[in-house]
PDB file of N, H, CA, C and O in Angstrom:
ATOM      1  N   MET A   1     241.938 -21.012  99.962  1.00  0.00           N
ATOM      2  CA  MET A   1     241.264 -20.058  99.104  1.00  0.00           C
ATOM      3  C   MET A   1     239.932 -20.616  98.624  1.00  0.00           C
ATOM      4  O   MET A   1     239.866 -21.254  97.573  1.00  0.00           O
ATOM      5  N   GLN A   2     238.929 -20.389  99.348  1.00  0.00           N
ATOM      6  H   GLN A   2     238.983 -19.870 100.201  1.00  0.00           H
ATOM      7  CA  GLN A   2     237.598 -20.892  99.014  1.00  0.00           C
ATOM      8  C   GLN A   2     236.988 -20.191  97.807  1.00  0.00           C
ATOM      9  O   GLN A   2     236.411 -20.850  96.942  1.00  0.00           O
ATOM     10  N   ALA A   3     237.102 -18.887  97.735  1.00  0.00           N
ATOM     11  H   ALA A   3     237.571 -18.352  98.438  1.00  0.00           H
ATOM     12  CA  ALA A   3     236.415 -18.120  96.695  1.00  0.00           C
ATOM     13  C   ALA A   3     236.820 -18.487  95.270  1.00  0.00           C
ATOM     14  O   ALA A   3     235.928 -18.699  94.448  1.00  0.00           O
ATOM     15  N   PRO A   4     238.122 -18.579  94.917  1.00  0.00           N
ATOM     16  CA  PRO A   4     238.449 -18.926  93.534  1.00  0.00           C
ATOM     17  C   PRO A   4     237.912 -20.289  93.129  1.00  0.00           C
ATOM     18  O   PRO A   4     237.551 -20.501  91.972  1.00  0.00           O
ATOM     19  N   ARG A   5     237.860 -21.201  94.072  1.00  0.00           N
ATOM     20  H   ARG A   5     238.153 -21.029  95.013  1.00  0.00           H
ATOM     21  CA  ARG A   5     237.315 -22.514  93.765  1.00  0.00           C
ATOM     22  C   ARG A   5     235.846 -22.393  93.368  1.00  0.00           C
ATOM     23  O   ARG A   5     235.392 -23.088  92.459  1.00  0.00           O
ATOM     24  N   ARG A   6     235.112 -21.533  94.029  1.00  0.00           N
ATOM     25  H   ARG A   6     235.481 -20.968  94.768  1.00  0.00           H
ATOM     26  CA  ARG A   6     233.702 -21.329  93.720  1.00  0.00           C
ATOM     27  C   ARG A   6     233.487 -20.728  92.337  1.00  0.00           C
ATOM     28  O   ARG A   6     232.442 -20.936  91.721  1.00  0.00           O
ATOM     29  N   LEU A   7     234.464 -19.990  91.855  1.00  0.00           N
ATOM     30  H   LEU A   7     235.313 -19.820  92.355  1.00  0.00           H
ATOM     31  CA  LEU A   7     234.336 -19.327  90.567  1.00  0.00           C
ATOM     32  C   LEU A   7     234.077 -20.328  89.447  1.00  0.00           C
ATOM     33  O   LEU A   7     233.311 -20.041  88.527  1.00  0.00           O
ATOM     34  N   ASN A   8     234.697 -21.478  89.512  1.00  0.00           N
ATOM     35  H   ASN A   8     235.319 -21.711  90.259  1.00  0.00           H
ATOM     36  CA  ASN A   8     234.512 -22.453  88.443  1.00  0.00           C
ATOM     37  C   ASN A   8     233.822 -23.725  88.918  1.00  0.00           C
ATOM     38  O   ASN A   8     233.908 -24.762  88.260  1.00  0.00           O
ATOM     39  N   ASP A   9     233.154 -23.654  90.031  1.00  0.00           N
ATOM     40  H   ASP A   9     233.084 -22.811  90.565  1.00  0.00           H
ATOM     41  CA  ASP A   9     232.462 -24.820  90.584  1.00  0.00           C
ATOM     42  C   ASP A   9     230.998 -24.799  90.169  1.00  0.00           C
ATOM     43  O   ASP A   9     230.132 -24.351  90.920  1.00  0.00           O
ATOM     44  N   PHE A  10     230.741 -25.282  88.983  1.00  0.00           N
ATOM     45  H   PHE A  10     231.444 -25.646  88.373  1.00  0.00           H
ATOM     46  CA  PHE A  10     229.373 -25.334  88.485  1.00  0.00           C
ATOM     47  C   PHE A  10     228.831 -26.754  88.581  1.00  0.00           C
ATOM     48  O   PHE A  10     228.375 -27.334  87.596  1.00  0.00           O
ATOM     49  N   TRP A  11     228.894 -27.295  89.789  1.00  0.00           N
ATOM     50  H   TRP A  11     229.265 -26.823  90.589  1.00  0.00           H
ATOM     51  CA  TRP A  11     228.439 -28.663  90.010  1.00  0.00           C
ATOM     52  C   TRP A  11     226.989 -28.848  89.581  1.00  0.00           C
ATOM     53  O   TRP A  11     226.595 -29.942  89.176  1.00  0.00           O
ATOM     54  N   MET A  12     226.186 -27.773  89.670  1.00  0.00           N
ATOM     55  H   MET A  12     226.506 -26.885  90.000  1.00  0.00           H
ATOM     56  CA  MET A  12     224.780 -27.915  89.312  1.00  0.00           C
ATOM     57  C   MET A  12     224.603 -28.201  87.817  1.00  0.00           C
ATOM     58  O   MET A  12     223.610 -28.811  87.419  1.00  0.00           O
ATOM     59  N   LEU A  13     225.552 -27.770  86.994  1.00  0.00           N
ATOM     60  H   LEU A  13     226.358 -27.275  87.317  1.00  0.00           H
ATOM     61  CA  LEU A  13     225.492 -28.121  85.569  1.00  0.00           C
ATOM     62  C   LEU A  13     225.796 -29.597  85.358  1.00  0.00           C
ATOM     63  O   LEU A  13     225.167 -30.259  84.532  1.00  0.00           O
ATOM     64  N   ARG A  14     226.767 -30.109  86.114  1.00  0.00           N
ATOM     65  H   ARG A  14     227.278 -29.571  86.785  1.00  0.00           H
ATOM     66  CA  ARG A  14     227.053 -31.553  86.015  1.00  0.00           C
ATOM     67  C   ARG A  14     225.841 -32.363  86.452  1.00  0.00           C
ATOM     68  O   ARG A  14     225.488 -33.356  85.816  1.00  0.00           O
ATOM     69  N   TRP A  15     225.212 -31.941  87.528  1.00  0.00           N
ATOM     70  H   TRP A  15     225.499 -31.134  88.045  1.00  0.00           H
ATOM     71  CA  TRP A  15     224.018 -32.660  87.976  1.00  0.00           C
ATOM     72  C   TRP A  15     222.949 -32.638  86.892  1.00  0.00           C
ATOM     73  O   TRP A  15     222.311 -33.655  86.620  1.00  0.00           O
ATOM     74  N   HIS A  16     222.754 -31.476  86.275  1.00  0.00           N
ATOM     75  H   HIS A  16     223.272 -30.650  86.496  1.00  0.00           H
ATOM     76  CA  HIS A  16     221.704 -31.340  85.265  1.00  0.00           C
ATOM     77  C   HIS A  16     221.992 -32.195  84.031  1.00  0.00           C
ATOM     78  O   HIS A  16     221.139 -32.965  83.590  1.00  0.00           O
ATOM     79  N   TYR A  17     223.202 -32.056  83.474  1.00  0.00           N
ATOM     80  H   TYR A  17     223.895 -31.430  83.832  1.00  0.00           H
ATOM     81  CA  TYR A  17     223.498 -32.703  82.193  1.00  0.00           C
ATOM     82  C   TYR A  17     224.024 -34.119  82.313  1.00  0.00           C
ATOM     83  O   TYR A  17     223.697 -34.960  81.475  1.00  0.00           O
ATOM     84  N   GLU A  18     224.819 -34.411  83.314  1.00  0.00           N
ATOM     85  H   GLU A  18     225.085 -33.729  83.995  1.00  0.00           H
ATOM     86  CA  GLU A  18     225.380 -35.753  83.446  1.00  0.00           C
ATOM     87  C   GLU A  18     224.439 -36.706  84.186  1.00  0.00           C
ATOM     88  O   GLU A  18     224.357 -37.889  83.857  1.00  0.00           O
ATOM     89  N   ARG A  19     223.739 -36.184  85.179  1.00  0.00           N
ATOM     90  H   ARG A  19     223.806 -35.223  85.446  1.00  0.00           H
ATOM     91  CA  ARG A  19     222.870 -37.032  85.993  1.00  0.00           C
ATOM     92  C   ARG A  19     221.399 -36.938  85.605  1.00  0.00           C
ATOM     93  O   ARG A  19     220.592 -37.794  85.966  1.00  0.00           O
ATOM     94  N   GLY A  20     221.065 -35.882  84.861  1.00  0.00           N
ATOM     95  H   GLY A  20     221.720 -35.187  84.568  1.00  0.00           H
ATOM     96  CA  GLY A  20     219.652 -35.678  84.542  1.00  0.00           C
ATOM     97  C   GLY A  20     218.856 -35.255  85.769  1.00  0.00           C
ATOM     98  O   GLY A  20     217.640 -35.444  85.821  1.00  0.00           O
ATOM     99  N   ASP A  21     219.539 -34.684  86.755  1.00  0.00           N
ATOM    100  H   ASP A  21     220.526 -34.531  86.714  1.00  0.00           H
ATOM    101  CA  ASP A  21     218.926 -34.279  88.018  1.00  0.00           C
ATOM    102  C   ASP A  21     218.728 -32.765  87.982  1.00  0.00           C
ATOM    103  O   ASP A  21     219.707 -32.019  87.978  1.00  0.00           O
ATOM    104  N   THR A  22     217.511 -32.312  87.956  1.00  0.00           N
ATOM    105  H   THR A  22     216.716 -32.918  87.959  1.00  0.00           H
ATOM    106  CA  THR A  22     217.229 -30.885  87.807  1.00  0.00           C
ATOM    107  C   THR A  22     216.938 -30.166  89.133  1.00  0.00           C
ATOM    108  O   THR A  22     216.543 -29.000  89.122  1.00  0.00           O
ATOM    109  N   ARG A  23     217.125 -30.839  90.261  1.00  0.00           N
ATOM    110  H   ARG A  23     217.446 -31.786  90.269  1.00  0.00           H
ATOM    111  CA  ARG A  23     216.809 -30.214  91.547  1.00  0.00           C
ATOM    112  C   ARG A  23     217.641 -28.972  91.824  1.00  0.00           C
ATOM    113  O   ARG A  23     217.163 -28.066  92.508  1.00  0.00           O
ATOM    114  N   ALA A  24     218.856 -28.898  91.324  1.00  0.00           N
ATOM    115  H   ALA A  24     219.244 -29.634  90.769  1.00  0.00           H
ATOM    116  CA  ALA A  24     219.723 -27.749  91.603  1.00  0.00           C
ATOM    117  C   ALA A  24     219.575 -26.631  90.572  1.00  0.00           C
ATOM    118  O   ALA A  24     220.207 -25.585  90.719  1.00  0.00           O
ATOM    119  N   ASP A  25     218.774 -26.818  89.555  1.00  0.00           N
ATOM    120  H   ASP A  25     218.260 -27.668  89.436  1.00  0.00           H
ATOM    121  CA  ASP A  25     218.623 -25.814  88.504  1.00  0.00           C
ATOM    122  C   ASP A  25     218.311 -24.407  89.024  1.00  0.00           C
ATOM    123  O   ASP A  25     218.874 -23.443  88.505  1.00  0.00           O
ATOM    124  N   PRO A  26     217.449 -24.250  90.014  1.00  0.00           N
ATOM    125  CA  PRO A  26     217.153 -22.891  90.502  1.00  0.00           C
ATOM    126  C   PRO A  26     218.362 -22.180  91.124  1.00  0.00           C
ATOM    127  O   PRO A  26     218.354 -20.956  91.248  1.00  0.00           O
ATOM    128  N   GLN A  27     219.398 -22.930  91.516  1.00  0.00           N
ATOM    129  H   GLN A  27     219.405 -23.925  91.415  1.00  0.00           H
ATOM    130  CA  GLN A  27     220.575 -22.333  92.125  1.00  0.00           C
ATOM    131  C   GLN A  27     221.538 -21.749  91.089  1.00  0.00           C
ATOM    132  O   GLN A  27     222.386 -20.924  91.428  1.00  0.00           O
ATOM    133  N   PHE A  28     221.412 -22.167  89.843  1.00  0.00           N
ATOM    134  H   PHE A  28     220.723 -22.837  89.567  1.00  0.00           H
ATOM    135  CA  PHE A  28     222.388 -21.772  88.835  1.00  0.00           C
ATOM    136  C   PHE A  28     222.459 -20.263  88.580  1.00  0.00           C
ATOM    137  O   PHE A  28     223.567 -19.736  88.493  1.00  0.00           O
ATOM    138  N   PRO A  29     221.346 -19.542  88.456  1.00  0.00           N
ATOM    139  CA  PRO A  29     221.471 -18.099  88.193  1.00  0.00           C
ATOM    140  C   PRO A  29     222.294 -17.353  89.247  1.00  0.00           C
ATOM    141  O   PRO A  29     223.103 -16.491  88.902  1.00  0.00           O
ATOM    142  N   ALA A  30     222.097 -17.674  90.507  1.00  0.00           N
ATOM    143  H   ALA A  30     221.440 -18.374  90.786  1.00  0.00           H
ATOM    144  CA  ALA A  30     222.854 -16.998  91.558  1.00  0.00           C
ATOM    145  C   ALA A  30     224.333 -17.382  91.503  1.00  0.00           C
ATOM    146  O   ALA A  30     225.201 -16.528  91.683  1.00  0.00           O
ATOM    147  N   ALA A  31     224.619 -18.645  91.260  1.00  0.00           N
ATOM    148  H   ALA A  31     223.913 -19.338  91.114  1.00  0.00           H
ATOM    149  CA  ALA A  31     226.008 -19.098  91.192  1.00  0.00           C
ATOM    150  C   ALA A  31     226.727 -18.493  89.989  1.00  0.00           C
ATOM    151  O   ALA A  31     227.884 -18.086  90.091  1.00  0.00           O
ATOM    152  N   SER A  32     226.050 -18.438  88.873  1.00  0.00           N
ATOM    153  H   SER A  32     225.110 -18.769  88.790  1.00  0.00           H
ATOM    154  CA  SER A  32     226.691 -17.895  87.675  1.00  0.00           C
ATOM    155  C   SER A  32     226.880 -16.383  87.780  1.00  0.00           C
ATOM    156  O   SER A  32     227.749 -15.824  87.109  1.00  0.00           O
ATOM    157  N   ALA A  33     226.088 -15.719  88.603  1.00  0.00           N
ATOM    158  H   ALA A  33     225.382 -16.173  89.148  1.00  0.00           H
ATOM    159  CA  ALA A  33     226.256 -14.278  88.803  1.00  0.00           C
ATOM    160  C   ALA A  33     227.599 -13.967  89.449  1.00  0.00           C
ATOM    161  O   ALA A  33     228.119 -12.862  89.291  1.00  0.00           O
ATOM    162  N   LEU A  34     228.164 -14.924  90.171  1.00  0.00           N
ATOM    163  H   LEU A  34     227.742 -15.821  90.299  1.00  0.00           H
ATOM    164  CA  LEU A  34     229.482 -14.712  90.766  1.00  0.00           C
ATOM    165  C   LEU A  34     230.537 -14.456  89.702  1.00  0.00           C
ATOM    166  O   LEU A  34     231.473 -13.692  89.939  1.00  0.00           O
ATOM    167  N   VAL A  35     230.409 -15.073  88.546  1.00  0.00           N
ATOM    168  H   VAL A  35     229.649 -15.694  88.354  1.00  0.00           H
ATOM    169  CA  VAL A  35     231.372 -14.860  87.464  1.00  0.00           C
ATOM    170  C   VAL A  35     231.373 -13.395  87.053  1.00  0.00           C
ATOM    171  O   VAL A  35     232.433 -12.814  86.822  1.00  0.00           O
ATOM    172  N   VAL A  36     230.199 -12.801  86.962  1.00  0.00           N
ATOM    173  H   VAL A  36     229.338 -13.273  87.150  1.00  0.00           H
ATOM    174  CA  VAL A  36     230.092 -11.388  86.605  1.00  0.00           C
ATOM    175  C   VAL A  36     230.772 -10.537  87.666  1.00  0.00           C
ATOM    176  O   VAL A  36     231.540  -9.632  87.338  1.00  0.00           O
ATOM    177  N   TRP A  37     230.497 -10.819  88.932  1.00  0.00           N
ATOM    178  H   TRP A  37     229.873 -11.554  89.198  1.00  0.00           H
ATOM    179  CA  TRP A  37     231.097 -10.042  90.017  1.00  0.00           C
ATOM    180  C   TRP A  37     232.617 -10.162  89.996  1.00  0.00           C
ATOM    181  O   TRP A  37     233.316  -9.152  90.070  1.00  0.00           O
ATOM    182  N   TRP A  38     233.140 -11.387  89.895  1.00  0.00           N
ATOM    183  H   TRP A  38     232.572 -12.208  89.835  1.00  0.00           H
ATOM    184  CA  TRP A  38     234.593 -11.585  89.874  1.00  0.00           C
ATOM    185  C   TRP A  38     235.218 -10.825  88.714  1.00  0.00           C
ATOM    186  O   TRP A  38     236.296 -10.250  88.862  1.00  0.00           O
ATOM    187  N   THR A  39     234.560 -10.816  87.568  1.00  0.00           N
ATOM    188  H   THR A  39     233.684 -11.284  87.448  1.00  0.00           H
ATOM    189  CA  THR A  39     235.086 -10.124  86.398  1.00  0.00           C
ATOM    190  C   THR A  39     235.095  -8.612  86.620  1.00  0.00           C
ATOM    191  O   THR A  39     236.078  -7.942  86.304  1.00  0.00           O
ATOM    192  N   GLU A  40     234.019  -8.085  87.154  1.00  0.00           N
ATOM    193  H   GLU A  40     233.220  -8.629  87.411  1.00  0.00           H
ATOM    194  CA  GLU A  40     233.934  -6.643  87.393  1.00  0.00           C
ATOM    195  C   GLU A  40     234.913  -6.186  88.475  1.00  0.00           C
ATOM    196  O   GLU A  40     235.402  -5.057  88.429  1.00  0.00           O
ATOM    197  N   GLU A  41     235.192  -7.030  89.420  1.00  0.00           N
ATOM    198  H   GLU A  41     234.795  -7.947  89.457  1.00  0.00           H
ATOM    199  CA  GLU A  41     236.066  -6.695  90.555  1.00  0.00           C
ATOM    200  C   GLU A  41     237.440  -7.344  90.431  1.00  0.00           C
ATOM    201  O   GLU A  41     238.100  -7.597  91.439  1.00  0.00           O
ATOM    202  N   TYR A  42     237.868  -7.613  89.213  1.00  0.00           N
ATOM    203  H   TYR A  42     237.332  -7.408  88.394  1.00  0.00           H
ATOM    204  CA  TYR A  42     239.106  -8.362  88.967  1.00  0.00           C
ATOM    205  C   TYR A  42     240.325  -7.773  89.692  1.00  0.00           C
ATOM    206  O   TYR A  42     241.063  -8.493  90.365  1.00  0.00           O
ATOM    207  N   ASP A  43     240.525  -6.477  89.549  1.00  0.00           N
ATOM    208  H   ASP A  43     239.926  -5.892  89.002  1.00  0.00           H
ATOM    209  CA  ASP A  43     241.699  -5.855  90.184  1.00  0.00           C
ATOM    210  C   ASP A  43     241.657  -5.973  91.696  1.00  0.00           C
ATOM    211  O   ASP A  43     242.674  -6.266  92.325  1.00  0.00           O
ATOM    212  N   ALA A  44     240.503  -5.750  92.280  1.00  0.00           N
ATOM    213  H   ALA A  44     239.677  -5.512  91.769  1.00  0.00           H
ATOM    214  CA  ALA A  44     240.370  -5.860  93.735  1.00  0.00           C
ATOM    215  C   ALA A  44     240.583  -7.288  94.207  1.00  0.00           C
ATOM    216  O   ALA A  44     241.212  -7.519  95.240  1.00  0.00           O
ATOM    217  N   VAL A  45     240.064  -8.237  93.457  1.00  0.00           N
ATOM    218  H   VAL A  45     239.554  -8.049  92.618  1.00  0.00           H
ATOM    219  CA  VAL A  45     240.229  -9.653  93.812  1.00  0.00           C
ATOM    220  C   VAL A  45     241.693 -10.050  93.729  1.00  0.00           C
ATOM    221  O   VAL A  45     242.211 -10.699  94.637  1.00  0.00           O
ATOM    222  N   CYS A  46     242.365  -9.668  92.653  1.00  0.00           N
ATOM    223  H   CYS A  46     241.944  -9.140  91.915  1.00  0.00           H
ATOM    224  CA  CYS A  46     243.787  -9.980  92.517  1.00  0.00           C
ATOM    225  C   CYS A  46     244.588  -9.386  93.656  1.00  0.00           C
ATOM    226  O   CYS A  46     245.476 -10.036  94.208  1.00  0.00           O
ATOM    227  N   GLY A  47     244.272  -8.152  94.007  1.00  0.00           N
ATOM    228  H   GLY A  47     243.551  -7.624  93.559  1.00  0.00           H
ATOM    229  CA  GLY A  47     244.960  -7.504  95.102  1.00  0.00           C
ATOM    230  C   GLY A  47     244.737  -8.216  96.420  1.00  0.00           C
ATOM    231  O   GLY A  47     245.671  -8.384  97.204  1.00  0.00           O
ATOM    232  N   ALA A  48     243.531  -8.628  96.664  1.00  0.00           N
ATOM    233  H   ALA A  48     242.773  -8.491  96.026  1.00  0.00           H
ATOM    234  CA  ALA A  48     243.204  -9.313  97.913  1.00  0.00           C
ATOM    235  C   ALA A  48     243.869 -10.685  98.002  1.00  0.00           C
ATOM    236  O   ALA A  48     244.308 -11.098  99.075  1.00  0.00           O
ATOM    237  N   LEU A  49     243.939 -11.381  96.882  1.00  0.00           N
ATOM    238  H   LEU A  49     243.583 -11.045  96.010  1.00  0.00           H
ATOM    239  CA  LEU A  49     244.534 -12.724  96.884  1.00  0.00           C
ATOM    240  C   LEU A  49     246.053 -12.662  96.932  1.00  0.00           C
ATOM    241  O   LEU A  49     246.698 -13.616  97.369  1.00  0.00           O
ATOM    242  N   ALA A  50     246.626 -11.561  96.492  1.00  0.00           N
ATOM    243  H   ALA A  50     246.102 -10.786  96.137  1.00  0.00           H
ATOM    244  CA  ALA A  50     248.078 -11.422  96.487  1.00  0.00           C
ATOM    245  C   ALA A  50     248.628 -11.056  97.866  1.00  0.00           C
ATOM    246  O   ALA A  50     249.820 -11.229  98.122  1.00  0.00           O
ATOM    247  N   GLU A  51     247.783 -10.560  98.737  1.00  0.00           N
ATOM    248  H   GLU A  51     246.815 -10.420  98.529  1.00  0.00           H
ATOM    249  CA  GLU A  51     248.248 -10.133 100.066  1.00  0.00           C
ATOM    250  C   GLU A  51     248.593 -11.309 100.933  1.00  0.00           C
ATOM    251  O   GLU A  51     249.000 -11.132 102.081  1.00  0.00           O
TER     252      GLU A  51
END
């Protein structure tokens, strides 16, 4: 199950705050948008993962 892992994989935040490495900062808005999509499509996602 690749997708649920991505839902909480905010490695770019660890890079930013723990490493002080800001190279991944531009990727964060797109990655965090997945949380909105998963939330809006919760029933469909649950149904798909239960199959």
